[in-house]
PDBQT receptor file of N, H, CA, C and O in Angstrom, charges set to zero:
ATOM      1  N   MET A   1      16.043 -99.023 165.357  1.00  0.00    +0.000 N 
ATOM      2  CA  MET A   1      17.316 -98.379 166.207  1.00  0.00    +0.000 C 
ATOM      3  C   MET A   1      17.630 -98.106 166.680  1.00  0.00    +0.000 C 
ATOM      4  O   MET A   1      17.076 -97.105 167.134  1.00  0.00    +0.000 OA
ATOM      5  N   ASP A   2      18.900 -98.496 167.293  1.00  0.00    +0.000 N 
ATOM      6  H   ASP A   2      19.350 -99.309 166.924  1.00  0.00    +0.000 HD
ATOM      7  CA  ASP A   2      19.754 -98.173 168.442  1.00  0.00    +0.000 C 
ATOM      8  C   ASP A   2      19.603 -97.023 169.496  1.00  0.00    +0.000 C 
ATOM      9  O   ASP A   2      20.002 -95.859 169.460  1.00  0.00    +0.000 OA
ATOM     10  N   PRO A   3      18.775 -97.844 170.618  1.00  0.00    +0.000 N 
ATOM     11  CA  PRO A   3      18.743 -96.621 171.310  1.00  0.00    +0.000 C 
ATOM     12  C   PRO A   3      19.800 -96.046 172.196  1.00  0.00    +0.000 C 
ATOM     13  O   PRO A   3      19.430 -95.491 173.230  1.00  0.00    +0.000 OA
ATOM     14  N   SER A   4      20.936 -96.106 171.942  1.00  0.00    +0.000 N 
ATOM     15  H   SER A   4      21.236 -96.557 171.101  1.00  0.00    +0.000 HD
ATOM     16  CA  SER A   4      22.508 -96.043 172.933  1.00  0.00    +0.000 C 
ATOM     17  C   SER A   4      22.413 -94.933 171.598  1.00  0.00    +0.000 C 
ATOM     18  O   SER A   4      22.906 -93.883 172.009  1.00  0.00    +0.000 OA
ATOM     19  N   GLN A   5      22.066 -94.806 170.484  1.00  0.00    +0.000 N 
ATOM     20  H   GLN A   5      21.665 -95.659 170.150  1.00  0.00    +0.000 HD
ATOM     21  CA  GLN A   5      22.085 -93.021 169.318  1.00  0.00    +0.000 C 
ATOM     22  C   GLN A   5      21.114 -92.328 169.638  1.00  0.00    +0.000 C 
ATOM     23  O   GLN A   5      20.171 -92.832 170.248  1.00  0.00    +0.000 OA
ATOM     24  N   ALA A   6      21.145 -90.678 169.200  1.00  0.00    +0.000 N 
ATOM     25  H   ALA A   6      21.911 -90.269 168.704  1.00  0.00    +0.000 HD
ATOM     26  CA  ALA A   6      20.162 -89.804 169.542  1.00  0.00    +0.000 C 
ATOM     27  C   ALA A   6      19.383 -90.123 168.042  1.00  0.00    +0.000 C 
ATOM     28  O   ALA A   6      19.684 -90.464 166.898  1.00  0.00    +0.000 OA
ATOM     29  N   ALA A   7      18.084 -89.747 168.912  1.00  0.00    +0.000 N 
ATOM     30  H   ALA A   7      17.839 -89.470 169.842  1.00  0.00    +0.000 HD
ATOM     31  CA  ALA A   7      16.840 -89.920 167.873  1.00  0.00    +0.000 C 
ATOM     32  C   ALA A   7      17.049 -88.549 166.721  1.00  0.00    +0.000 C 
ATOM     33  O   ALA A   7      17.224 -87.332 166.661  1.00  0.00    +0.000 OA
ATOM     34  N   PRO A   8      16.947 -89.300 166.225  1.00  0.00    +0.000 N 
ATOM     35  CA  PRO A   8      16.860 -88.581 164.491  1.00  0.00    +0.000 C 
ATOM     36  C   PRO A   8      16.275 -86.945 164.390  1.00  0.00    +0.000 C 
ATOM     37  O   PRO A   8      15.256 -86.975 163.700  1.00  0.00    +0.000 OA
ATOM     38  N   ASP A   9      16.599 -85.441 164.875  1.00  0.00    +0.000 N 
ATOM     39  H   ASP A   9      17.427 -85.417 165.435  1.00  0.00    +0.000 HD
ATOM     40  CA  ASP A   9      15.660 -84.433 164.867  1.00  0.00    +0.000 C 
ATOM     41  C   ASP A   9      15.198 -83.943 163.552  1.00  0.00    +0.000 C 
ATOM     42  O   ASP A   9      14.022 -84.153 163.257  1.00  0.00    +0.000 OA
ATOM     43  N   PHE A  10      16.020 -83.272 162.663  1.00  0.00    +0.000 N 
ATOM     44  H   PHE A  10      16.975 -83.101 162.903  1.00  0.00    +0.000 HD
ATOM     45  CA  PHE A  10      15.710 -82.322 162.027  1.00  0.00    +0.000 C 
ATOM     46  C   PHE A  10      16.825 -81.909 161.427  1.00  0.00    +0.000 C 
ATOM     47  O   PHE A  10      17.954 -81.779 161.900  1.00  0.00    +0.000 OA
ATOM     48  N   GLU A  11      16.106 -81.553 159.480  1.00  0.00    +0.000 N 
ATOM     49  H   GLU A  11      15.188 -81.659 159.096  1.00  0.00    +0.000 HD
ATOM     50  CA  GLU A  11      17.427 -80.648 158.769  1.00  0.00    +0.000 C 
ATOM     51  C   GLU A  11      16.567 -79.285 158.002  1.00  0.00    +0.000 C 
ATOM     52  O   GLU A  11      15.604 -79.316 157.236  1.00  0.00    +0.000 OA
ATOM     53  N   GLN A  12      17.578 -77.764 158.717  1.00  0.00    +0.000 N 
ATOM     54  H   GLN A  12      18.361 -77.740 159.339  1.00  0.00    +0.000 HD
ATOM     55  CA  GLN A  12      16.473 -77.317 158.385  1.00  0.00    +0.000 C 
ATOM     56  C   GLN A  12      18.215 -76.787 156.861  1.00  0.00    +0.000 C 
ATOM     57  O   GLN A  12      19.400 -77.112 156.795  1.00  0.00    +0.000 OA
ATOM     58  N   VAL A  13      17.275 -75.883 155.996  1.00  0.00    +0.000 N 
ATOM     59  H   VAL A  13      16.312 -75.620 156.049  1.00  0.00    +0.000 HD
ATOM     60  CA  VAL A  13      18.653 -75.631 154.595  1.00  0.00    +0.000 C 
ATOM     61  C   VAL A  13      18.000 -74.283 154.077  1.00  0.00    +0.000 C 
ATOM     62  O   VAL A  13      16.813 -74.418 153.778  1.00  0.00    +0.000 OA
ATOM     63  N   ILE A  14      18.422 -73.258 153.941  1.00  0.00    +0.000 N 
ATOM     64  H   ILE A  14      19.386 -73.148 154.185  1.00  0.00    +0.000 HD
ATOM     65  CA  ILE A  14      18.318 -71.829 154.080  1.00  0.00    +0.000 C 
ATOM     66  C   ILE A  14      19.608 -71.751 152.586  1.00  0.00    +0.000 C 
ATOM     67  O   ILE A  14      20.783 -72.118 152.598  1.00  0.00    +0.000 OA
ATOM     68  N   GLU A  15      18.981 -71.272 151.693  1.00  0.00    +0.000 N 
ATOM     69  H   GLU A  15      18.027 -70.973 151.684  1.00  0.00    +0.000 HD
ATOM     70  CA  GLU A  15      19.711 -71.596 149.812  1.00  0.00    +0.000 C 
ATOM     71  C   GLU A  15      19.605 -70.210 149.401  1.00  0.00    +0.000 C 
ATOM     72  O   GLU A  15      18.568 -69.598 149.145  1.00  0.00    +0.000 OA
ATOM     73  N   ALA A  16      20.721 -69.816 149.371  1.00  0.00    +0.000 N 
ATOM     74  H   ALA A  16      21.563 -70.313 149.579  1.00  0.00    +0.000 HD
ATOM     75  CA  ALA A  16      20.560 -68.514 148.189  1.00  0.00    +0.000 C 
ATOM     76  C   ALA A  16      21.673 -68.542 147.224  1.00  0.00    +0.000 C 
ATOM     77  O   ALA A  16      22.875 -68.434 147.466  1.00  0.00    +0.000 OA
ATOM     78  N   GLY A  17      20.867 -68.761 145.676  1.00  0.00    +0.000 N 
ATOM     79  H   GLY A  17      19.890 -68.849 145.479  1.00  0.00    +0.000 HD
ATOM     80  CA  GLY A  17      22.035 -68.494 144.771  1.00  0.00    +0.000 C 
ATOM     81  C   GLY A  17      21.685 -67.414 143.411  1.00  0.00    +0.000 C 
ATOM     82  O   GLY A  17      20.481 -67.300 143.179  1.00  0.00    +0.000 OA
ATOM     83  N   TYR A  18      22.171 -67.005 142.944  1.00  0.00    +0.000 N 
ATOM     84  H   TYR A  18      23.149 -67.097 143.133  1.00  0.00    +0.000 HD
ATOM     85  CA  TYR A  18      22.330 -66.491 142.044  1.00  0.00    +0.000 C 
ATOM     86  C   TYR A  18      23.156 -66.743 140.928  1.00  0.00    +0.000 C 
ATOM     87  O   TYR A  18      24.183 -67.418 140.997  1.00  0.00    +0.000 OA
ATOM     88  N   SER A  19      22.593 -66.046 139.579  1.00  0.00    +0.000 N 
ATOM     89  H   SER A  19      21.758 -65.498 139.522  1.00  0.00    +0.000 HD
ATOM     90  CA  SER A  19      23.772 -66.692 138.177  1.00  0.00    +0.000 C 
ATOM     91  C   SER A  19      23.731 -65.106 136.651  1.00  0.00    +0.000 C 
ATOM     92  O   SER A  19      23.079 -64.364 135.915  1.00  0.00    +0.000 OA
ATOM     93  N   ALA A  20      24.901 -65.534 137.103  1.00  0.00    +0.000 N 
ATOM     94  H   ALA A  20      25.430 -66.136 137.701  1.00  0.00    +0.000 HD
ATOM     95  CA  ALA A  20      24.958 -64.055 136.318  1.00  0.00    +0.000 C 
ATOM     96  C   ALA A  20      25.933 -64.360 135.224  1.00  0.00    +0.000 C 
ATOM     97  O   ALA A  20      27.056 -64.861 135.268  1.00  0.00    +0.000 OA
ATOM     98  N   VAL A  21      25.039 -63.826 134.008  1.00  0.00    +0.000 N 
ATOM     99  H   VAL A  21      24.127 -63.419 133.972  1.00  0.00    +0.000 HD
ATOM    100  CA  VAL A  21      26.165 -63.627 132.637  1.00  0.00    +0.000 C 
ATOM    101  C   VAL A  21      27.257 -63.376 131.998  1.00  0.00    +0.000 C 
ATOM    102  O   VAL A  21      27.381 -62.544 131.099  1.00  0.00    +0.000 OA
ATOM    103  N   LEU A  22      27.984 -63.994 132.380  1.00  0.00    +0.000 N 
ATOM    104  H   LEU A  22      27.883 -64.670 133.110  1.00  0.00    +0.000 HD
ATOM    105  CA  LEU A  22      29.481 -62.745 132.234  1.00  0.00    +0.000 C 
ATOM    106  C   LEU A  22      29.483 -61.987 130.568  1.00  0.00    +0.000 C 
ATOM    107  O   LEU A  22      29.737 -60.833 130.221  1.00  0.00    +0.000 OA
ATOM    108  N   SER A  23      29.025 -63.376 129.672  1.00  0.00    +0.000 N 
ATOM    109  H   SER A  23      28.819 -64.313 129.954  1.00  0.00    +0.000 HD
ATOM    110  CA  SER A  23      29.356 -62.971 128.007  1.00  0.00    +0.000 C 
ATOM    111  C   SER A  23      28.870 -64.399 127.864  1.00  0.00    +0.000 C 
ATOM    112  O   SER A  23      28.780 -65.318 128.679  1.00  0.00    +0.000 OA
ATOM    113  N   ALA A  24      28.493 -64.269 126.163  1.00  0.00    +0.000 N 
ATOM    114  H   ALA A  24      28.565 -63.523 125.501  1.00  0.00    +0.000 HD
ATOM    115  CA  ALA A  24      27.626 -65.450 125.612  1.00  0.00    +0.000 C 
ATOM    116  C   ALA A  24      27.935 -66.931 125.467  1.00  0.00    +0.000 C 
ATOM    117  O   ALA A  24      27.465 -67.908 124.883  1.00  0.00    +0.000 OA
ATOM    118  N   HIS A  25      28.829 -66.669 126.182  1.00  0.00    +0.000 N 
ATOM    119  H   HIS A  25      29.210 -65.876 126.656  1.00  0.00    +0.000 HD
ATOM    120  CA  HIS A  25      29.372 -68.311 126.812  1.00  0.00    +0.000 C 
ATOM    121  C   HIS A  25      29.581 -68.499 127.462  1.00  0.00    +0.000 C 
ATOM    122  O   HIS A  25      29.802 -69.707 127.548  1.00  0.00    +0.000 OA
ATOM    123  N   VAL A  26      29.783 -67.770 128.629  1.00  0.00    +0.000 N 
ATOM    124  H   VAL A  26      29.603 -66.789 128.559  1.00  0.00    +0.000 HD
ATOM    125  CA  VAL A  26      30.190 -68.031 130.098  1.00  0.00    +0.000 C 
ATOM    126  C   VAL A  26      29.524 -67.688 130.982  1.00  0.00    +0.000 C 
ATOM    127  O   VAL A  26      29.389 -66.465 131.033  1.00  0.00    +0.000 OA
ATOM    128  N   THR A  27      28.971 -68.302 131.813  1.00  0.00    +0.000 N 
ATOM    129  H   THR A  27      29.080 -69.295 131.771  1.00  0.00    +0.000 HD
ATOM    130  CA  THR A  27      27.429 -68.180 133.365  1.00  0.00    +0.000 C 
ATOM    131  C   THR A  27      29.013 -68.178 134.144  1.00  0.00    +0.000 C 
ATOM    132  O   THR A  27      30.174 -68.457 133.848  1.00  0.00    +0.000 OA
ATOM    133  N   LEU A  28      28.076 -67.571 135.560  1.00  0.00    +0.000 N 
ATOM    134  H   LEU A  28      27.132 -67.344 135.800  1.00  0.00    +0.000 HD
ATOM    135  CA  LEU A  28      28.647 -67.879 136.837  1.00  0.00    +0.000 C 
ATOM    136  C   LEU A  28      27.553 -67.396 138.258  1.00  0.00    +0.000 C 
ATOM    137  O   LEU A  28      26.744 -66.533 138.599  1.00  0.00    +0.000 OA
ATOM    138  N   THR A  29      28.107 -68.429 138.649  1.00  0.00    +0.000 N 
ATOM    139  H   THR A  29      28.764 -69.130 138.372  1.00  0.00    +0.000 HD
ATOM    140  CA  THR A  29      26.727 -68.696 139.732  1.00  0.00    +0.000 C 
ATOM    141  C   THR A  29      26.668 -69.133 141.251  1.00  0.00    +0.000 C 
ATOM    142  O   THR A  29      26.533 -70.310 141.586  1.00  0.00    +0.000 OA
ATOM    143  N   PRO A  30      26.724 -68.617 141.687  1.00  0.00    +0.000 N 
ATOM    144  CA  PRO A  30      27.698 -68.529 143.053  1.00  0.00    +0.000 C 
ATOM    145  C   PRO A  30      26.304 -68.606 143.762  1.00  0.00    +0.000 C 
ATOM    146  O   PRO A  30      25.327 -67.955 143.391  1.00  0.00    +0.000 OA
ATOM    147  N   ASP A  31      26.316 -69.463 144.810  1.00  0.00    +0.000 N 
ATOM    148  H   ASP A  31      27.110 -69.992 145.111  1.00  0.00    +0.000 HD
ATOM    149  CA  ASP A  31      25.250 -70.260 146.082  1.00  0.00    +0.000 C 
ATOM    150  C   ASP A  31      25.371 -70.784 147.888  1.00  0.00    +0.000 C 
ATOM    151  O   ASP A  31      25.409 -71.844 148.514  1.00  0.00    +0.000 OA
ATOM    152  N   LEU A  32      25.394 -69.588 148.125  1.00  0.00    +0.000 N 
ATOM    153  H   LEU A  32      25.363 -68.727 147.617  1.00  0.00    +0.000 HD
ATOM    154  CA  LEU A  32      25.461 -69.616 149.698  1.00  0.00    +0.000 C 
ATOM    155  C   LEU A  32      24.533 -70.796 150.114  1.00  0.00    +0.000 C 
ATOM    156  O   LEU A  32      23.670 -70.895 149.241  1.00  0.00    +0.000 OA
ATOM    157  N   GLN A  33      24.289 -72.067 151.436  1.00  0.00    +0.000 N 
ATOM    158  H   GLN A  33      24.989 -71.987 152.145  1.00  0.00    +0.000 HD
ATOM    159  CA  GLN A  33      24.054 -72.532 152.246  1.00  0.00    +0.000 C 
ATOM    160  C   GLN A  33      24.166 -72.612 153.329  1.00  0.00    +0.000 C 
ATOM    161  O   GLN A  33      25.117 -73.165 153.883  1.00  0.00    +0.000 OA
ATOM    162  N   TYR A  34      23.085 -72.003 153.968  1.00  0.00    +0.000 N 
ATOM    163  H   TYR A  34      22.313 -71.554 153.518  1.00  0.00    +0.000 HD
ATOM    164  CA  TYR A  34      23.046 -72.232 155.911  1.00  0.00    +0.000 C 
ATOM    165  C   TYR A  34      23.104 -73.733 155.934  1.00  0.00    +0.000 C 
ATOM    166  O   TYR A  34      23.565 -74.228 154.906  1.00  0.00    +0.000 OA
ATOM    167  N   ILE A  35      22.590 -74.903 157.264  1.00  0.00    +0.000 N 
ATOM    168  H   ILE A  35      22.215 -74.501 158.100  1.00  0.00    +0.000 HD
ATOM    169  CA  ILE A  35      22.906 -75.984 157.384  1.00  0.00    +0.000 C 
ATOM    170  C   ILE A  35      22.800 -76.417 158.682  1.00  0.00    +0.000 C 
ATOM    171  O   ILE A  35      23.726 -76.675 159.451  1.00  0.00    +0.000 OA
ATOM    172  N   ARG A  36      21.309 -76.499 158.934  1.00  0.00    +0.000 N 
ATOM    173  H   ARG A  36      20.557 -76.289 158.309  1.00  0.00    +0.000 HD
ATOM    174  CA  ARG A  36      21.261 -76.550 160.798  1.00  0.00    +0.000 C 
ATOM    175  C   ARG A  36      20.556 -78.273 160.894  1.00  0.00    +0.000 C 
ATOM    176  O   ARG A  36      19.671 -78.988 160.424  1.00  0.00    +0.000 OA
ATOM    177  N   HIS A  37      21.563 -78.260 161.756  1.00  0.00    +0.000 N 
ATOM    178  H   HIS A  37      22.282 -77.680 162.138  1.00  0.00    +0.000 HD
ATOM    179  CA  HIS A  37      21.331 -80.133 162.211  1.00  0.00    +0.000 C 
ATOM    180  C   HIS A  37      21.266 -81.357 160.919  1.00  0.00    +0.000 C 
ATOM    181  O   HIS A  37      20.427 -82.241 160.750  1.00  0.00    +0.000 OA
ATOM    182  N   PRO A  38      22.695 -80.963 159.977  1.00  0.00    +0.000 N 
ATOM    183  CA  PRO A  38      23.469 -81.696 158.575  1.00  0.00    +0.000 C 
ATOM    184  C   PRO A  38      22.617 -82.899 158.977  1.00  0.00    +0.000 C 
ATOM    185  O   PRO A  38      22.890 -83.356 160.087  1.00  0.00    +0.000 OA
ATOM    186  N   GLY A  39      22.007 -83.276 158.552  1.00  0.00    +0.000 N 
ATOM    187  H   GLY A  39      21.785 -82.905 157.650  1.00  0.00    +0.000 HD
ATOM    188  CA  GLY A  39      21.668 -84.949 158.724  1.00  0.00    +0.000 C 
ATOM    189  C   GLY A  39      21.094 -85.542 159.489  1.00  0.00    +0.000 C 
ATOM    190  O   GLY A  39      21.273 -86.750 159.646  1.00  0.00    +0.000 OA
ATOM    191  N   GLY A  40      20.055 -84.677 160.322  1.00  0.00    +0.000 N 
ATOM    192  H   GLY A  40      19.909 -83.696 160.194  1.00  0.00    +0.000 HD
ATOM    193  CA  GLY A  40      18.821 -84.915 160.910  1.00  0.00    +0.000 C 
ATOM    194  C   GLY A  40      19.362 -84.570 162.760  1.00  0.00    +0.000 C 
ATOM    195  O   GLY A  40      18.705 -84.191 163.730  1.00  0.00    +0.000 OA
ATOM    196  N   CYS A  41      20.536 -84.850 162.629  1.00  0.00    +0.000 N 
ATOM    197  H   CYS A  41      21.069 -85.158 161.841  1.00  0.00    +0.000 HD
ATOM    198  CA  CYS A  41      21.481 -84.916 164.569  1.00  0.00    +0.000 C 
ATOM    199  C   CYS A  41      21.624 -83.236 164.763  1.00  0.00    +0.000 C 
ATOM    200  O   CYS A  41      22.181 -82.442 164.004  1.00  0.00    +0.000 OA
ATOM    201  N   ALA A  42      21.185 -83.069 165.570  1.00  0.00    +0.000 N 
ATOM    202  H   ALA A  42      20.733 -83.713 166.187  1.00  0.00    +0.000 HD
ATOM    203  CA  ALA A  42      20.728 -81.516 167.076  1.00  0.00    +0.000 C 
ATOM    204  C   ALA A  42      22.454 -81.142 166.965  1.00  0.00    +0.000 C 
ATOM    205  O   ALA A  42      22.894 -80.058 166.582  1.00  0.00    +0.000 OA
ATOM    206  N   GLU A  43      23.450 -82.567 167.490  1.00  0.00    +0.000 N 
ATOM    207  H   GLU A  43      23.093 -83.447 167.801  1.00  0.00    +0.000 HD
ATOM    208  CA  GLU A  43      24.139 -82.433 167.796  1.00  0.00    +0.000 C 
ATOM    209  C   GLU A  43      25.131 -82.193 167.147  1.00  0.00    +0.000 C 
ATOM    210  O   GLU A  43      26.066 -81.973 167.917  1.00  0.00    +0.000 OA
ATOM    211  N   ARG A  44      25.548 -82.085 165.653  1.00  0.00    +0.000 N 
ATOM    212  H   ARG A  44      24.788 -82.264 165.028  1.00  0.00    +0.000 HD
ATOM    213  CA  ARG A  44      26.161 -82.143 164.493  1.00  0.00    +0.000 C 
ATOM    214  C   ARG A  44      26.027 -80.067 164.441  1.00  0.00    +0.000 C 
ATOM    215  O   ARG A  44      26.816 -79.261 163.949  1.00  0.00    +0.000 OA
ATOM    216  N   GLY A  45      24.835 -79.859 165.096  1.00  0.00    +0.000 N 
ATOM    217  H   GLY A  45      24.194 -80.514 165.496  1.00  0.00    +0.000 HD
ATOM    218  CA  GLY A  45      25.178 -78.015 165.411  1.00  0.00    +0.000 C 
ATOM    219  C   GLY A  45      24.533 -77.308 163.631  1.00  0.00    +0.000 C 
ATOM    220  O   GLY A  45      23.331 -77.484 163.435  1.00  0.00    +0.000 OA
ATOM    221  N   GLU A  46      25.174 -76.729 162.724  1.00  0.00    +0.000 N 
ATOM    222  H   GLU A  46      26.150 -76.586 162.883  1.00  0.00    +0.000 HD
ATOM    223  CA  GLU A  46      25.109 -75.731 161.689  1.00  0.00    +0.000 C 
ATOM    224  C   GLU A  46      26.155 -75.758 161.173  1.00  0.00    +0.000 C 
ATOM    225  O   GLU A  46      27.094 -75.634 161.958  1.00  0.00    +0.000 OA
ATOM    226  N   VAL A  47      26.575 -75.949 159.444  1.00  0.00    +0.000 N 
ATOM    227  H   VAL A  47      25.812 -76.050 158.806  1.00  0.00    +0.000 HD
ATOM    228  CA  VAL A  47      27.187 -75.837 158.632  1.00  0.00    +0.000 C 
ATOM    229  C   VAL A  47      27.085 -74.704 157.155  1.00  0.00    +0.000 C 
ATOM    230  O   VAL A  47      26.276 -74.646 156.228  1.00  0.00    +0.000 OA
ATOM    231  N   ILE A  48      28.106 -74.044 157.436  1.00  0.00    +0.000 N 
ATOM    232  H   ILE A  48      28.763 -74.092 158.189  1.00  0.00    +0.000 HD
ATOM    233  CA  ILE A  48      27.995 -72.894 156.349  1.00  0.00    +0.000 C 
ATOM    234  C   ILE A  48      28.472 -72.881 155.047  1.00  0.00    +0.000 C 
ATOM    235  O   ILE A  48      29.398 -72.071 155.013  1.00  0.00    +0.000 OA
ATOM    236  N   ALA A  49      28.264 -73.460 153.794  1.00  0.00    +0.000 N 
ATOM    237  H   ALA A  49      27.512 -74.118 153.822  1.00  0.00    +0.000 HD
ATOM    238  CA  ALA A  49      28.936 -73.665 152.737  1.00  0.00    +0.000 C 
ATOM    239  C   ALA A  49      28.725 -72.671 151.985  1.00  0.00    +0.000 C 
ATOM    240  O   ALA A  49      27.816 -71.861 152.166  1.00  0.00    +0.000 OA
ATOM    241  N   PHE A  50      29.668 -72.631 150.928  1.00  0.00    +0.000 N 
ATOM    242  H   PHE A  50      30.407 -73.289 150.780  1.00  0.00    +0.000 HD
ATOM    243  CA  PHE A  50      29.207 -71.171 149.808  1.00  0.00    +0.000 C 
ATOM    244  C   PHE A  50      30.167 -71.994 147.937  1.00  0.00    +0.000 C 
ATOM    245  O   PHE A  50      31.284 -71.874 147.434  1.00  0.00    +0.000 OA
ATOM    246  N   LEU A  51      29.484 -72.394 147.737  1.00  0.00    +0.000 N 
ATOM    247  H   LEU A  51      28.577 -72.491 148.146  1.00  0.00    +0.000 HD
ATOM    248  CA  LEU A  51      29.413 -73.334 146.439  1.00  0.00    +0.000 C 
ATOM    249  C   LEU A  51      29.567 -72.046 144.811  1.00  0.00    +0.000 C 
ATOM    250  O   LEU A  51      28.599 -71.422 144.377  1.00  0.00    +0.000 OA
ATOM    251  N   LEU A  52      30.783 -71.972 144.307  1.00  0.00    +0.000 N 
ATOM    252  H   LEU A  52      31.570 -72.478 144.660  1.00  0.00    +0.000 HD
ATOM    253  CA  LEU A  52      31.188 -71.320 142.847  1.00  0.00    +0.000 C 
ATOM    254  C   LEU A  52      31.229 -72.203 141.253  1.00  0.00    +0.000 C 
ATOM    255  O   LEU A  52      32.152 -72.911 140.851  1.00  0.00    +0.000 OA
ATOM    256  N   ARG A  53      30.143 -71.945 140.660  1.00  0.00    +0.000 N 
ATOM    257  H   ARG A  53      29.393 -71.369 140.987  1.00  0.00    +0.000 HD
ATOM    258  CA  ARG A  53      30.549 -72.761 139.461  1.00  0.00    +0.000 C 
ATOM    259  C   ARG A  53      30.484 -71.859 138.261  1.00  0.00    +0.000 C 
ATOM    260  O   ARG A  53      29.758 -70.884 138.065  1.00  0.00    +0.000 OA
ATOM    261  N   LEU A  54      31.221 -72.295 137.655  1.00  0.00    +0.000 N 
ATOM    262  H   LEU A  54      31.810 -73.087 137.814  1.00  0.00    +0.000 HD
ATOM    263  CA  LEU A  54      31.724 -71.911 136.264  1.00  0.00    +0.000 C 
ATOM    264  C   LEU A  54      31.629 -73.112 135.294  1.00  0.00    +0.000 C 
ATOM    265  O   LEU A  54      32.026 -74.277 135.275  1.00  0.00    +0.000 OA
ATOM    266  N   LYS A  55      30.486 -71.777 134.015  1.00  0.00    +0.000 N 
ATOM    267  H   LYS A  55      30.164 -70.830 134.031  1.00  0.00    +0.000 HD
ATOM    268  CA  LYS A  55      30.284 -72.302 133.108  1.00  0.00    +0.000 C 
ATOM    269  C   LYS A  55      29.927 -72.319 131.685  1.00  0.00    +0.000 C 
ATOM    270  O   LYS A  55      28.945 -71.785 131.170  1.00  0.00    +0.000 OA
ATOM    271  N   ALA A  56      30.690 -72.882 131.214  1.00  0.00    +0.000 N 
ATOM    272  H   ALA A  56      31.488 -73.316 131.632  1.00  0.00    +0.000 HD
ATOM    273  CA  ALA A  56      31.916 -72.856 129.518  1.00  0.00    +0.000 C 
ATOM    274  C   ALA A  56      31.064 -73.436 128.533  1.00  0.00    +0.000 C 
ATOM    275  O   ALA A  56      30.845 -74.646 128.473  1.00  0.00    +0.000 OA
ATOM    276  N   SER A  57      30.549 -72.528 127.708  1.00  0.00    +0.000 N 
ATOM    277  H   SER A  57      30.726 -71.545 127.757  1.00  0.00    +0.000 HD
ATOM    278  CA  SER A  57      29.802 -73.467 126.950  1.00  0.00    +0.000 C 
ATOM    279  C   SER A  57      30.155 -72.358 125.181  1.00  0.00    +0.000 C 
ATOM    280  O   SER A  57      30.000 -71.153 124.985  1.00  0.00    +0.000 OA
ATOM    281  N   TYR A  58      30.735 -73.666 124.067  1.00  0.00    +0.000 N 
ATOM    282  H   TYR A  58      30.861 -74.645 124.226  1.00  0.00    +0.000 HD
ATOM    283  CA  TYR A  58      31.617 -72.767 123.383  1.00  0.00    +0.000 C 
ATOM    284  C   TYR A  58      30.859 -73.733 121.757  1.00  0.00    +0.000 C 
ATOM    285  O   TYR A  58      31.234 -73.425 120.626  1.00  0.00    +0.000 OA
TER     286      TYR A  58
């Protein structure tokens, strides 16, 4: 490990998701993530990510 770089800290992830069936063929899945110290680096702060998945099958 390079002593000039900060030592790895930790990464904390909190996630909330839901799956909504809109019809017999369509599902909508929203997902919210809060990431503290992304990549294990305390200097990077925090990230909030929102994902939205739409699945259609025929």
